[in-house]
C-alpha atoms as a printed R data frame, in Angstrom:
   type eleno elety resid chain resno       x       y       z
1  ATOM     1    CA   UNK     A     1   5.293   7.368 -14.637
2  ATOM     2    CA   UNK     A     2   4.961   6.831 -11.235
3  ATOM     3    CA   UNK     A     3   5.333   3.335  -9.656
4  ATOM     4    CA   UNK     A     4   5.003   2.547  -6.070
5  ATOM     5    CA   UNK     A     5   5.149  -0.768  -4.381
6  ATOM     6    CA   UNK     A     6   4.755  -2.262  -0.857
7  ATOM     7    CA   UNK     A     7   5.451  -5.759   0.218
8  ATOM     8    CA   UNK     A     8   5.542  -7.115   3.586
9  ATOM     9    CA   UNK     A     9   3.889  -9.252   6.224
10 ATOM    10    CA   UNK     A    10   2.119  -8.858   9.604
11 ATOM    11    CA   UNK     A    11   1.519 -11.172  12.294
12 ATOM    12    CA   UNK     A    12  -1.605 -11.557  13.115
13 ATOM    13    CA   UNK     A    13  -3.179 -13.175  16.319
14 ATOM    14    CA   UNK     A    14  -2.942 -16.929  16.983
15 ATOM    15    CA   UNK     A    15   0.724 -16.839  15.260
16 ATOM    16    CA   UNK     A    16  -0.808 -16.261  11.841
17 ATOM    17    CA   UNK     A    17   1.015 -14.244   9.142
18 ATOM    18    CA   UNK     A    18  -0.683 -11.928   6.540
19 ATOM    19    CA   UNK     A    19   1.897 -11.631   3.610
20 ATOM    20    CA   UNK     A    20   0.884  -9.047   1.076
21 ATOM    21    CA   UNK     A    21   2.578  -7.280  -2.030
22 ATOM    22    CA   UNK     A    22   0.975  -4.330  -4.323
23 ATOM    23    CA   UNK     A    23   2.167  -2.327  -7.149
24 ATOM    24    CA   UNK     A    24   0.806   0.699  -8.509
25 ATOM    25    CA   UNK     A    25   2.038   2.309 -11.852
26 ATOM    26    CA   UNK     A    26   0.196   5.350 -13.095
27 ATOM    27    CA   UNK     A    27   1.175   8.254 -15.722
28 ATOM    28    CA   UNK     A    28   1.216  11.736 -14.567
29 ATOM    29    CA   UNK     A    29   2.250  14.927 -16.242
30 ATOM    30    CA   UNK     A    30   4.353  17.135 -14.525
31 ATOM    31    CA   UNK     A    31   6.704  17.090 -11.596
32 ATOM    32    CA   UNK     A    32   3.777  18.036  -9.215
33 ATOM    33    CA   UNK     A    33   1.329  15.811 -10.361
34 ATOM    34    CA   UNK     A    34   3.825  13.111 -10.238
35 ATOM    35    CA   UNK     A    35   4.604  13.932  -6.622
36 ATOM    36    CA   UNK     A    36   0.955  14.029  -5.709
37 ATOM    37    CA   UNK     A    37   0.241  10.783  -7.519
38 ATOM    38    CA   UNK     A    38   3.343   9.309  -5.459
39 ATOM    39    CA   UNK     A    39   1.875  10.699  -2.161
40 ATOM    40    CA   UNK     A    40  -1.983   9.509  -2.669
41 ATOM    41    CA   UNK     A    41  -0.590   5.982  -3.954
42 ATOM    42    CA   UNK     A    42   1.394   5.558  -0.738
43 ATOM    43    CA   UNK     A    43  -1.507   6.687   1.375
44 ATOM    44    CA   UNK     A    44  -3.905   4.100  -0.565
45 ATOM    45    CA   UNK     A    45  -1.389   1.267   0.190
46 ATOM    46    CA   UNK     A    46  -0.897   2.036   3.813
47 ATOM    47    CA   UNK     A    47  -4.882   1.983   4.004
48 ATOM    48    CA   UNK     A    48  -5.224  -0.954   2.543
49 ATOM    49    CA   UNK     A    49  -2.671  -2.563   4.648
50 ATOM    50    CA   UNK     A    50  -4.149  -1.108   7.808
51 ATOM    51    CA   UNK     A    51  -7.700  -2.354   6.712
52 ATOM    52    CA   UNK     A    52  -6.618  -5.714   6.064
53 ATOM    53    CA   UNK     A    53  -5.086  -6.010   9.296
54 ATOM    54    CA   UNK     A    54  -7.837  -4.478  11.538
55 ATOM    55    CA   UNK     A    55 -10.260  -7.079   9.440
56 ATOM    56    CA   UNK     A    56  -8.174 -10.262   9.979
57 ATOM    57    CA   UNK     A    57  -6.933  -9.597  13.388
58 ATOM    58    CA   UNK     A    58 -10.317  -9.556  15.043
């Protein structure tokens, strides 16, 4: 089982705060598959955060 979590906040223009938390848990068989799932999950969580910031700060 691979588990990844990301939580935090981003300060937006106008002194607004965007707080967020995400948790992903996935099954993966084998050590290589687990590493790949962990890497992809980390990338996805980072992209979600970046899109939210870009969308809400404009």
